[in-house]
PyMOL Python script that loads the backbone (N, CA, C, O; Angstrom):
from pymol import cmd

cmd.read_pdbstr("""\
ATOM      1  N   MET A   1       0.825  -1.185   0.000  1.00  0.00           N
ATOM      2  CA  MET A   1       0.000   0.000   0.000  1.00  0.00           C
ATOM      3  C   MET A   1       0.874   1.256   0.000  1.00  0.00           C
ATOM      4  O   MET A   1       0.549   2.254  -0.642  1.00  0.00           O
ATOM      5  N   LEU A   2       1.981   1.186   0.726  1.00  0.00           N
ATOM      6  CA  LEU A   2       2.894   2.325   0.773  1.00  0.00           C
ATOM      7  C   LEU A   2       3.504   2.601  -0.597  1.00  0.00           C
ATOM      8  O   LEU A   2       3.724   3.757  -0.959  1.00  0.00           O
ATOM      9  N   THR A   3       3.773   1.558  -1.347  1.00  0.00           N
ATOM     10  CA  THR A   3       4.323   1.735  -2.694  1.00  0.00           C
ATOM     11  C   THR A   3       3.318   2.432  -3.602  1.00  0.00           C
ATOM     12  O   THR A   3       3.695   3.298  -4.391  1.00  0.00           O
ATOM     13  N   VAL A   4       2.051   2.067  -3.500  1.00  0.00           N
ATOM     14  CA  VAL A   4       1.009   2.717  -4.305  1.00  0.00           C
ATOM     15  C   VAL A   4       0.912   4.194  -3.946  1.00  0.00           C
ATOM     16  O   VAL A   4       0.801   5.047  -4.826  1.00  0.00           O
ATOM     17  N   VAL A   5       0.954   4.487  -2.666  1.00  0.00           N
ATOM     18  CA  VAL A   5       0.887   5.887  -2.234  1.00  0.00           C
ATOM     19  C   VAL A   5       2.090   6.659  -2.751  1.00  0.00           C
ATOM     20  O   VAL A   5       1.943   7.767  -3.268  1.00  0.00           O
ATOM     21  N   ALA A   6       3.277   6.083  -2.616  1.00  0.00           N
ATOM     22  CA  ALA A   6       4.495   6.799  -3.011  1.00  0.00           C
ATOM     23  C   ALA A   6       4.648   6.902  -4.518  1.00  0.00           C
ATOM     24  O   ALA A   6       5.197   7.889  -5.007  1.00  0.00           O
ATOM     25  N   ALA A   7       4.178   5.913  -5.269  1.00  0.00           N
ATOM     26  CA  ALA A   7       4.420   5.896  -6.710  1.00  0.00           C
ATOM     27  C   ALA A   7       3.299   6.525  -7.529  1.00  0.00           C
ATOM     28  O   ALA A   7       3.547   6.992  -8.641  1.00  0.00           O
ATOM     29  N   ILE A   8       2.076   6.549  -7.012  1.00  0.00           N
ATOM     30  CA  ILE A   8       0.951   7.037  -7.806  1.00  0.00           C
ATOM     31  C   ILE A   8       0.273   8.243  -7.167  1.00  0.00           C
ATOM     32  O   ILE A   8       0.087   9.271  -7.819  1.00  0.00           O
ATOM     33  N   ILE A   9      -0.091   8.124  -5.913  1.00  0.00           N
ATOM     34  CA  ILE A   9      -0.902   9.168  -5.280  1.00  0.00           C
ATOM     35  C   ILE A   9      -0.093  10.433  -5.019  1.00  0.00           C
ATOM     36  O   ILE A   9      -0.555  11.526  -5.345  1.00  0.00           O
ATOM     37  N   LEU A  10       1.092  10.318  -4.446  1.00  0.00           N
ATOM     38  CA  LEU A  10       1.882  11.524  -4.151  1.00  0.00           C
ATOM     39  C   LEU A  10       2.283  12.303  -5.406  1.00  0.00           C
ATOM     40  O   LEU A  10       2.145  13.526  -5.416  1.00  0.00           O
ATOM     41  N   PRO A  11       2.771  11.649  -6.464  1.00  0.00           N
ATOM     42  CA  PRO A  11       3.057  12.420  -7.681  1.00  0.00           C
ATOM     43  C   PRO A  11       1.806  13.042  -8.290  1.00  0.00           C
ATOM     44  O   PRO A  11       1.868  14.136  -8.852  1.00  0.00           O
ATOM     45  N   GLY A  12       0.678  12.358  -8.185  1.00  0.00           N
ATOM     46  CA  GLY A  12      -0.575  12.920  -8.690  1.00  0.00           C
ATOM     47  C   GLY A  12      -1.000  14.151  -7.912  1.00  0.00           C
ATOM     48  O   GLY A  12      -1.445  15.138  -8.499  1.00  0.00           O
ATOM     49  N   LEU A  13      -0.865  14.100  -6.603  1.00  0.00           N
ATOM     50  CA  LEU A  13      -1.191  15.277  -5.784  1.00  0.00           C
ATOM     51  C   LEU A  13      -0.224  16.422  -6.039  1.00  0.00           C
ATOM     52  O   LEU A  13      -0.626  17.586  -6.050  1.00  0.00           O
ATOM     53  N   ALA A  14       1.043  16.102  -6.241  1.00  0.00           N
ATOM     54  CA  ALA A  14       2.017  17.145  -6.558  1.00  0.00           C
ATOM     55  C   ALA A  14       1.701  17.773  -7.908  1.00  0.00           C
ATOM     56  O   ALA A  14       1.823  18.987  -8.067  1.00  0.00           O
ATOM     57  N   ASN A  15       1.300  16.971  -8.876  1.00  0.00           N
ATOM     58  CA  ASN A  15       0.902  17.482 -10.184  1.00  0.00           C
ATOM     59  C   ASN A  15      -0.285  18.426 -10.042  1.00  0.00           C
ATOM     60  O   ASN A  15      -0.281  19.519 -10.607  1.00  0.00           O
ATOM     61  N   TRP A  16      -1.287  18.015  -9.301  1.00  0.00           N
ATOM     62  CA  TRP A  16      -2.460  18.859  -9.079  1.00  0.00           C
ATOM     63  C   TRP A  16      -2.069  20.159  -8.377  1.00  0.00           C
ATOM     64  O   TRP A  16      -2.525  21.236  -8.761  1.00  0.00           O
ATOM     65  N   GLY A  17      -1.237  20.059  -7.366  1.00  0.00           N
ATOM     66  CA  GLY A  17      -0.830  21.245  -6.612  1.00  0.00           C
ATOM     67  C   GLY A  17      -0.069  22.244  -7.467  1.00  0.00           C
ATOM     68  O   GLY A  17      -0.369  23.438  -7.442  1.00  0.00           O
ATOM     69  N   PHE A  18       0.893  21.780  -8.208  1.00  0.00           N
ATOM     70  CA  PHE A  18       1.647  22.690  -9.074  1.00  0.00           C
ATOM     71  C   PHE A  18       0.768  23.262 -10.187  1.00  0.00           C
ATOM     72  O   PHE A  18       0.930  24.419 -10.573  1.00  0.00           O
ATOM     73  N   SER A  19      -0.146  22.466 -10.696  1.00  0.00           N
ATOM     74  CA  SER A  19      -1.031  22.957 -11.753  1.00  0.00           C
ATOM     75  C   SER A  19      -1.964  24.043 -11.236  1.00  0.00           C
ATOM     76  O   SER A  19      -2.217  25.017 -11.944  1.00  0.00           O
ATOM     77  N   THR A  20      -2.474  23.902 -10.035  1.00  0.00           N
ATOM     78  CA  THR A  20      -3.357  24.931  -9.479  1.00  0.00           C
ATOM     79  C   THR A  20      -2.584  26.194  -9.111  1.00  0.00           C
ATOM     80  O   THR A  20      -3.161  27.280  -9.054  1.00  0.00           O
ATOM     81  N   LEU A  21      -1.302  26.061  -8.864  1.00  0.00           N
ATOM     82  CA  LEU A  21      -0.480  27.236  -8.582  1.00  0.00           C
ATOM     83  C   LEU A  21      -0.029  27.943  -9.856  1.00  0.00           C
ATOM     84  O   LEU A  21       0.581  29.010  -9.791  1.00  0.00           O
ATOM     85  N   GLY A  22      -0.322  27.359 -11.004  1.00  0.00           N
ATOM     86  CA  GLY A  22       0.039  27.972 -12.271  1.00  0.00           C
ATOM     87  C   GLY A  22       1.317  27.455 -12.886  1.00  0.00           C
ATOM     88  O   GLY A  22       1.884  28.094 -13.772  1.00  0.00           O
ATOM     89  N   TYR A  23       1.780  26.304 -12.427  1.00  0.00           N
ATOM     90  CA  TYR A  23       2.997  25.689 -12.963  1.00  0.00           C
ATOM     91  C   TYR A  23       2.680  24.298 -13.511  1.00  0.00           C
ATOM     92  O   TYR A  23       3.119  23.298 -12.942  1.00  0.00           O
ATOM     93  N   PRO A  24       1.926  24.222 -14.607  1.00  0.00           N
ATOM     94  CA  PRO A  24       1.534  22.885 -15.088  1.00  0.00           C
ATOM     95  C   PRO A  24       2.698  22.053 -15.603  1.00  0.00           C
ATOM     96  O   PRO A  24       2.666  20.828 -15.487  1.00  0.00           O
ATOM     97  N   TRP A  25       3.729  22.681 -16.172  1.00  0.00           N
ATOM     98  CA  TRP A  25       4.875  21.918 -16.683  1.00  0.00           C
ATOM     99  C   TRP A  25       5.663  21.288 -15.543  1.00  0.00           C
ATOM    100  O   TRP A  25       6.130  20.155 -15.655  1.00  0.00           O
ATOM    101  N   ILE A  26       5.809  22.022 -14.454  1.00  0.00           N
ATOM    102  CA  ILE A  26       6.516  21.455 -13.296  1.00  0.00           C
ATOM    103  C   ILE A  26       5.706  20.305 -12.700  1.00  0.00           C
ATOM    104  O   ILE A  26       6.258  19.272 -12.322  1.00  0.00           O
ATOM    105  N   GLY A  27       4.392  20.501 -12.622  1.00  0.00           N
ATOM    106  CA  GLY A  27       3.529  19.435 -12.114  1.00  0.00           C
ATOM    107  C   GLY A  27       3.610  18.179 -12.949  1.00  0.00           C
ATOM    108  O   GLY A  27       3.690  17.073 -12.412  1.00  0.00           O
ATOM    109  N   SER A  28       3.588  18.343 -14.269  1.00  0.00           N
ATOM    110  CA  SER A  28       3.693  17.179 -15.150  1.00  0.00           C
ATOM    111  C   SER A  28       5.051  16.502 -15.018  1.00  0.00           C
ATOM    112  O   SER A  28       5.143  15.274 -15.051  1.00  0.00           O
ATOM    113  N   GLY A  29       6.105  17.300 -14.868  1.00  0.00           N
ATOM    114  CA  GLY A  29       7.438  16.731 -14.686  1.00  0.00           C
ATOM    115  C   GLY A  29       7.566  15.964 -13.383  1.00  0.00           C
ATOM    116  O   GLY A  29       8.154  14.883 -13.341  1.00  0.00           O
ATOM    117  N   VAL A  30       7.011  16.533 -12.317  1.00  0.00           N
ATOM    118  CA  VAL A  30       7.053  15.850 -11.014  1.00  0.00           C
ATOM    119  C   VAL A  30       6.261  14.552 -11.090  1.00  0.00           C
ATOM    120  O   VAL A  30       6.690  13.530 -10.556  1.00  0.00           O
ATOM    121  N   TRP A  31       5.097  14.588 -11.757  1.00  0.00           N
ATOM    122  CA  TRP A  31       4.294  13.383 -11.871  1.00  0.00           C
ATOM    123  C   TRP A  31       5.031  12.316 -12.683  1.00  0.00           C
ATOM    124  O   TRP A  31       5.083  11.156 -12.273  1.00  0.00           O
ATOM    125  N   ALA A  32       5.594  12.693 -13.813  1.00  0.00           N
ATOM    126  CA  ALA A  32       6.301  11.726 -14.660  1.00  0.00           C
ATOM    127  C   ALA A  32       7.509  11.143 -13.942  1.00  0.00           C
ATOM    128  O   ALA A  32       7.752   9.939 -14.011  1.00  0.00           O
ATOM    129  N   LEU A  33       8.261  11.982 -13.259  1.00  0.00           N
ATOM    130  CA  LEU A  33       9.431  11.503 -12.528  1.00  0.00           C
ATOM    131  C   LEU A  33       9.021  10.573 -11.384  1.00  0.00           C
ATOM    132  O   LEU A  33       9.624   9.515 -11.200  1.00  0.00           O
ATOM    133  N   GLY A  34       8.014  10.956 -10.626  1.00  0.00           N
ATOM    134  CA  GLY A  34       7.562  10.121  -9.518  1.00  0.00           C
ATOM    135  C   GLY A  34       6.993   8.799  -9.980  1.00  0.00           C
ATOM    136  O   GLY A  34       7.297   7.750  -9.411  1.00  0.00           O
ATOM    137  N   TYR A  35       6.161   8.847 -11.020  1.00  0.00           N
ATOM    138  CA  TYR A  35       5.575   7.618 -11.549  1.00  0.00           C
ATOM    139  C   TYR A  35       6.657   6.726 -12.159  1.00  0.00           C
ATOM    140  O   TYR A  35       6.651   5.513 -11.949  1.00  0.00           O
ATOM    141  N   GLY A  36       7.580   7.318 -12.910  1.00  0.00           N
ATOM    142  CA  GLY A  36       8.664   6.541 -13.514  1.00  0.00           C
ATOM    143  C   GLY A  36       9.551   5.891 -12.474  1.00  0.00           C
ATOM    144  O   GLY A  36       9.922   4.726 -12.616  1.00  0.00           O
ATOM    145  N   LEU A  37       9.894   6.624 -11.439  1.00  0.00           N
ATOM    146  CA  LEU A  37      10.707   6.038 -10.376  1.00  0.00           C
ATOM    147  C   LEU A  37       9.945   4.937  -9.644  1.00  0.00           C
ATOM    148  O   LEU A  37      10.542   3.957  -9.200  1.00  0.00           O
ATOM    149  N   GLY A  38       8.644   5.095  -9.520  1.00  0.00           N
ATOM    150  CA  GLY A  38       7.830   4.046  -8.911  1.00  0.00           C
ATOM    151  C   GLY A  38       7.857   2.768  -9.730  1.00  0.00           C
ATOM    152  O   GLY A  38       7.967   1.674  -9.176  1.00  0.00           O
ATOM    153  N   VAL A  39       7.757   2.900 -11.048  1.00  0.00           N
ATOM    154  CA  VAL A  39       7.811   1.730 -11.929  1.00  0.00           C
ATOM    155  C   VAL A  39       9.176   1.055 -11.834  1.00  0.00           C
ATOM    156  O   VAL A  39       9.260  -0.172 -11.774  1.00  0.00           O
ATOM    157  N   VAL A  40      10.237   1.845 -11.820  1.00  0.00           N
ATOM    158  CA  VAL A  40      11.586   1.279 -11.702  1.00  0.00           C
ATOM    159  C   VAL A  40      11.751   0.585 -10.360  1.00  0.00           C
ATOM    160  O   VAL A  40      12.344  -0.492 -10.298  1.00  0.00           O
ATOM    161  N   PHE A  41      11.243   1.172  -9.289  1.00  0.00           N
ATOM    162  CA  PHE A  41      11.339   0.563  -7.959  1.00  0.00           C
ATOM    163  C   PHE A  41      10.588  -0.767  -7.911  1.00  0.00           C
ATOM    164  O   PHE A  41      11.099  -1.755  -7.385  1.00  0.00           O
ATOM    165  N   ILE A  42       9.367  -0.786  -8.466  1.00  0.00           N
ATOM    166  CA  ILE A  42       8.586  -2.027  -8.467  1.00  0.00           C
ATOM    167  C   ILE A  42       9.301  -3.099  -9.270  1.00  0.00           C
ATOM    168  O   ILE A  42       9.353  -4.256  -8.853  1.00  0.00           O
ATOM    169  N   TRP A  43       9.855  -2.724 -10.426  1.00  0.00           N
ATOM    170  CA  TRP A  43      10.601  -3.707 -11.220  1.00  0.00           C
ATOM    171  C   TRP A  43      11.812  -4.209 -10.435  1.00  0.00           C
ATOM    172  O   TRP A  43      12.051  -5.416 -10.379  1.00  0.00           O
ATOM    173  N   TYR A  44      12.576  -3.306  -9.831  1.00  0.00           N
ATOM    174  CA  TYR A  44      13.819  -3.675  -9.163  1.00  0.00           C
ATOM    175  C   TYR A  44      13.567  -4.547  -7.935  1.00  0.00           C
ATOM    176  O   TYR A  44      14.300  -5.506  -7.696  1.00  0.00           O
ATOM    177  N   GLU A  45      12.547  -4.225  -7.164  1.00  0.00           N
ATOM    178  CA  GLU A  45      12.315  -4.940  -5.909  1.00  0.00           C
ATOM    179  C   GLU A  45      11.453  -6.188  -6.062  1.00  0.00           C
ATOM    180  O   GLU A  45      11.662  -7.168  -5.347  1.00  0.00           O
ATOM    181  N   TRP A  46      10.482  -6.172  -6.984  1.00  0.00           N
ATOM    182  CA  TRP A  46       9.529  -7.280  -7.041  1.00  0.00           C
ATOM    183  C   TRP A  46       9.674  -8.143  -8.275  1.00  0.00           C
ATOM    184  O   TRP A  46       9.550  -9.364  -8.172  1.00  0.00           O
ATOM    185  N   VAL A  47       9.930  -7.572  -9.431  1.00  0.00           N
ATOM    186  CA  VAL A  47       9.927  -8.349 -10.667  1.00  0.00           C
ATOM    187  C   VAL A  47      11.301  -8.921 -10.980  1.00  0.00           C
ATOM    188  O   VAL A  47      11.405 -10.082 -11.376  1.00  0.00           O
ATOM    189  N   ARG A  48      12.353  -8.137 -10.812  1.00  0.00           N
ATOM    190  CA  ARG A  48      13.707  -8.575 -11.159  1.00  0.00           C
ATOM    191  C   ARG A  48      14.139  -9.833 -10.419  1.00  0.00           C
ATOM    192  O   ARG A  48      14.756 -10.701 -11.036  1.00  0.00           O
ATOM    193  N   PRO A  49      13.846  -9.979  -9.116  1.00  0.00           N
ATOM    194  CA  PRO A  49      14.318 -11.190  -8.415  1.00  0.00           C
ATOM    195  C   PRO A  49      13.586 -12.472  -8.808  1.00  0.00           C
ATOM    196  O   PRO A  49      14.037 -13.555  -8.437  1.00  0.00           O
ATOM    197  N   LEU A  50      12.474 -12.394  -9.545  1.00  0.00           N
ATOM    198  CA  LEU A  50      11.727 -13.595  -9.896  1.00  0.00           C
ATOM    199  C   LEU A  50      12.513 -14.455 -10.881  1.00  0.00           C
ATOM    200  O   LEU A  50      13.129 -13.947 -11.818  1.00  0.00           O
ATOM    201  N   ASP A  51      12.481 -15.736 -10.657  1.00  0.00           N
ATOM    202  CA  ASP A  51      13.116 -16.675 -11.576  1.00  0.00           C
ATOM    203  C   ASP A  51      12.038 -17.144 -12.548  1.00  0.00           C
ATOM    204  O   ASP A  51      11.246 -18.030 -12.226  1.00  0.00           O
ATOM    205  N   ILE A  52      12.011 -16.554 -13.725  1.00  0.00           N
ATOM    206  CA  ILE A  52      10.949 -16.861 -14.679  1.00  0.00           C
ATOM    207  C   ILE A  52      11.474 -17.660 -15.874  1.00  0.00           C
ATOM    208  O   ILE A  52      11.015 -17.480 -17.002  1.00  0.00           O
ATOM    209  N   THR A  53      12.426 -18.532 -15.616  1.00  0.00           N
ATOM    210  CA  THR A  53      12.946 -19.407 -16.666  1.00  0.00           C
ATOM    211  C   THR A  53      12.132 -20.691 -16.697  1.00  0.00           C
ATOM    212  O   THR A  53      11.499 -21.062 -15.708  1.00  0.00           O
ATOM    213  N   GLY A  54      12.155 -21.348 -17.811  1.00  0.00           N
ATOM    214  CA  GLY A  54      11.443 -22.615 -17.948  1.00  0.00           C
ATOM    215  C   GLY A  54      12.215 -23.746 -17.296  1.00  0.00           C
ATOM    216  O   GLY A  54      13.359 -23.569 -16.880  1.00  0.00           O
ATOM    217  N   PRO A  55      11.593 -24.894 -17.210  1.00  0.00           N
ATOM    218  CA  PRO A  55      12.284 -26.050 -16.627  1.00  0.00           C
ATOM    219  C   PRO A  55      13.404 -26.530 -17.543  1.00  0.00           C
ATOM    220  O   PRO A  55      13.364 -26.315 -18.755  1.00  0.00           O
ATOM    221  N   GLU A  56      14.383 -27.169 -16.963  1.00  0.00           N
ATOM    222  CA  GLU A  56      15.527 -27.691 -17.718  1.00  0.00           C
ATOM    223  C   GLU A  56      15.080 -28.866 -18.584  1.00  0.00           C
ATOM    224  O   GLU A  56      14.240 -29.665 -18.169  1.00  0.00           O
ATOM    225  N   GLY A  57      15.641 -28.969 -19.781  1.00  0.00           N
ATOM    226  CA  GLY A  57      15.384 -30.097 -20.648  1.00  0.00           C
ATOM    227  C   GLY A  57      14.138 -29.976 -21.500  1.00  0.00           C
ATOM    228  O   GLY A  57      13.844 -30.883 -22.278  1.00  0.00           O
ATOM    229  N   VAL A  58      13.412 -28.908 -21.382  1.00  0.00           N
ATOM    230  CA  VAL A  58      12.199 -28.729 -22.170  1.00  0.00           C
ATOM    231  C   VAL A  58      12.484 -27.732 -23.277  1.00  0.00           C
ATOM    232  O   VAL A  58      13.136 -26.714 -23.047  1.00  0.00           O
ATOM    233  N   GLY A  59      12.009 -28.012 -24.451  1.00  0.00           N
ATOM    234  CA  GLY A  59      12.220 -27.099 -25.562  1.00  0.00           C
ATOM    235  C   GLY A  59      13.219 -27.688 -26.543  1.00  0.00           C
ATOM    236  O   GLY A  59      13.855 -28.708 -26.279  1.00  0.00           O
ATOM    237  N   GLY A  60      13.338 -27.019 -27.685  1.00  0.00           N
ATOM    238  CA  GLY A  60      14.258 -27.490 -28.706  1.00  0.00           C
ATOM    239  C   GLY A  60      15.668 -27.028 -28.435  1.00  0.00           C
ATOM    240  O   GLY A  60      15.905 -25.852 -28.160  1.00  0.00           O
ATOM    241  N   SER A  61      16.587 -27.936 -28.513  1.00  0.00           N
ATOM    242  CA  SER A  61      17.990 -27.561 -28.356  1.00  0.00           C
ATOM    243  C   SER A  61      18.653 -27.599 -29.726  1.00  0.00           C
ATOM    244  O   SER A  61      18.190 -28.303 -30.624  1.00  0.00           O
ATOM    245  N   GLU A  62      19.683 -26.881 -29.880  1.00  0.00           N
ATOM    246  CA  GLU A  62      20.353 -26.773 -31.160  1.00  0.00           C
ATOM    247  C   GLU A  62      21.156 -28.022 -31.507  1.00  0.00           C
ATOM    248  O   GLU A  62      21.383 -28.288 -32.687  1.00  0.00           O
ATOM    249  N   ASP A  63      21.591 -28.794 -30.515  1.00  0.00           N
ATOM    250  CA  ASP A  63      22.406 -29.966 -30.800  1.00  0.00           C
ATOM    251  C   ASP A  63      21.563 -31.213 -31.024  1.00  0.00           C
ATOM    252  O   ASP A  63      22.114 -32.276 -31.310  1.00  0.00           O
ATOM    253  N   SER A  64      20.269 -31.116 -30.906  1.00  0.00           N
ATOM    254  CA  SER A  64      19.382 -32.252 -31.168  1.00  0.00           C
ATOM    255  C   SER A  64      19.146 -32.399 -32.671  1.00  0.00           C
ATOM    256  O   SER A  64      18.785 -31.432 -33.341  1.00  0.00           O
ATOM    257  N   SER A  65      19.352 -33.617 -33.205  1.00  0.00           N
ATOM    258  CA  SER A  65      19.204 -33.832 -34.647  1.00  0.00           C
ATOM    259  C   SER A  65      17.966 -34.660 -34.967  1.00  0.00           C
ATOM    260  O   SER A  65      17.922 -35.290 -36.023  1.00  0.00           O
ATOM    261  N   GLU A  66      16.976 -34.684 -34.110  1.00  0.00           N
ATOM    262  CA  GLU A  66      15.782 -35.491 -34.341  1.00  0.00           C
ATOM    263  C   GLU A  66      14.837 -34.827 -35.245  1.00  0.00           C
ATOM    264  O   GLU A  66      13.777 -35.377 -35.542  1.00  0.00           O
TER     265      GLU A  66
END
""", "prot")
cmd.dss("prot")
cmd.show_as("cartoon", "prot")
cmd.util.cbc("prot")
cmd.orient("prot")
């Protein structure tokens, strides 16, 4: 839940805040940077460590002549 707040909600609120103050480009930049860093964090912490390889011995090998 903390990751969702940090990666989506906080950059969205910062975007809204800067836009209402008259700085829409800064708000969009803060949102893009926050959201992008959130995606990188989720990939680095949750997706990267997963072992998503297939089982050994399954599939076509190049040295098989059958």
